[in-house]
C-alpha positions, 0 to 999 in steps of 0.5 A: 240222889234224892233231896232231904231238906229244902231251904234257903242260904241267907246273908244280908239281904241275899237269899240263895234257894238249895236243896240238901243232899247226902253227900256220903253212903256206907259201902260195907256189906249188910250182915245180920245175926244167926243163931250158929246151930240152925241159922235162925235170925235173932230178933231184938224185941222192945220188952218192958222191964216191968210187965214183960209185954213186947211194946209197939213204938207208938207206946214207947216214950222217951226218959232221962236218968241221972242214976237215981231218978228218971225223968220221962219225956212224951211226945207232947213235952217234945212237941213243946220245945223249939223244932225244925221251923225255920228253913233258912241257912243263916251265914253268921260269919266268913272265917279263914278256911285254915282256922276250921280243925278238921276233928270238928267236921261231922256229916257232909252234904251237897247244896243245889240251886233250887231257884229258877236261876243259879245266878245267887248260887254261883256268886256265893260260890265265886265269892267263897273261892276268890276270898279263901273263905269258909262261911259258918252258918247256923240251921235246923234239921230233923228237930236239932240246931246244927253248926255247920262249915259252908265251903266249895268242893269243885263247882258245887257248895256243901255244908259240913255239920261242925260238932260243937265245941263241947263235944270235942274231948281234950287230950291229956296223956301223962306220957306226953307230959314227960321231957323226951329228947330227940337228936338231929340225926333222928330227926333227919333220918325219920324226915328222909323216911317221909320224903321217900313216901311223899306223894300227891293224895288220891282217893281212888288208889286206896280200896277197902280191902276187908270188904272186897275180901268179904265179898269174895268170901260170900261169892265162894260160898254161894257158888259151892252151895253153902247157902240157906233159904232166906224164908227158912232162916225166919222159921217159915217151912216151904212144905208147911203150906197152911195158908191160903195156897193149901187151901187152893190146891184142895179146892182145886182137887175138889172141883175136879173130883166133883166134875168127874162124879158129875159126868159119870152121874154118880154124884146126883140124886136119883130121880123118884119113881113114877107113881102107877097113876103117872105111867097111866096118864095119856101121853097126849096130855099137855100136863104130862107132856110138859113134865116129863122132859123135865124128869128126863134131864134130871134123871137121865145120868142116874137112870143109866146107873141104877137100870139093872136094879130097877124093874122092867115097868119101871125102865119102860116107864122111864124110856118113854119120855125119851122115844116120844121126843126124837118123834116130835123132832123128827117130824119136820125132818120128813116134812122137809124131805 
């Protein structure tokens, strides 16, 4: 569990540091709404009734209307009100536990000792147990002031927030105002029925049949293949890869084709034909000897593909650097032998 609030219980000069945890959780299967025709998700948009635009949360204020007039309350207005400044759970009084009407109980929270020593926590718990009293406390949580009952559950102190008095409705039904006669025999028979069904309450003996059957229904549909792709319910199609995924595939294909073209020499620029003056230059010239190996490297692959269409003199000129290069490399071999 994760704590949602930290503070201290205070009564008199006693201070008990505590952490607050939610004591309950919902076990219902989470369901959302879809279109019955195609299974598409149903979205709710925060749309302005005046301009028709969808409004982001940061531009939404709150308002109160009395039917004829509307008062807009901004975030600055709410900040000016008393908010959760105090981190104390103030004990107002200790009352008999049976005086608290269960109808007033709202949310339940566990309290964990937060100090270096739990002695004050245990002392308060033992006092409430032995006196059979419940502490009525007042504290602030999430910018709301709350009334709560501080009581013992097992070896843990817990808070149960209480509804304010004006939040509990009065039950007035005209049918109950009429006088109804109940005979002693009817009352005895009803009491016998109660006795036959009397037992100790064990919460673990009961289960939520509806939620269990709903889970079984979902599992059965999954096993039978009656399901949709979740991304498809948001309007996303697996084949429509217009984003980065498609670009990566196209790039890899382009690179592969480029490599193949480079290997076959079909993508390189053809080398320029040497001029007549360059072919007559002596092979022993230092200048031409330095340039011809470079021409060989840039035109070697293209020369093989264009040799059939070039003249014999041109082909001989292109082969000379290739033939002279091995002779220079072979010379050391002869000396070595």
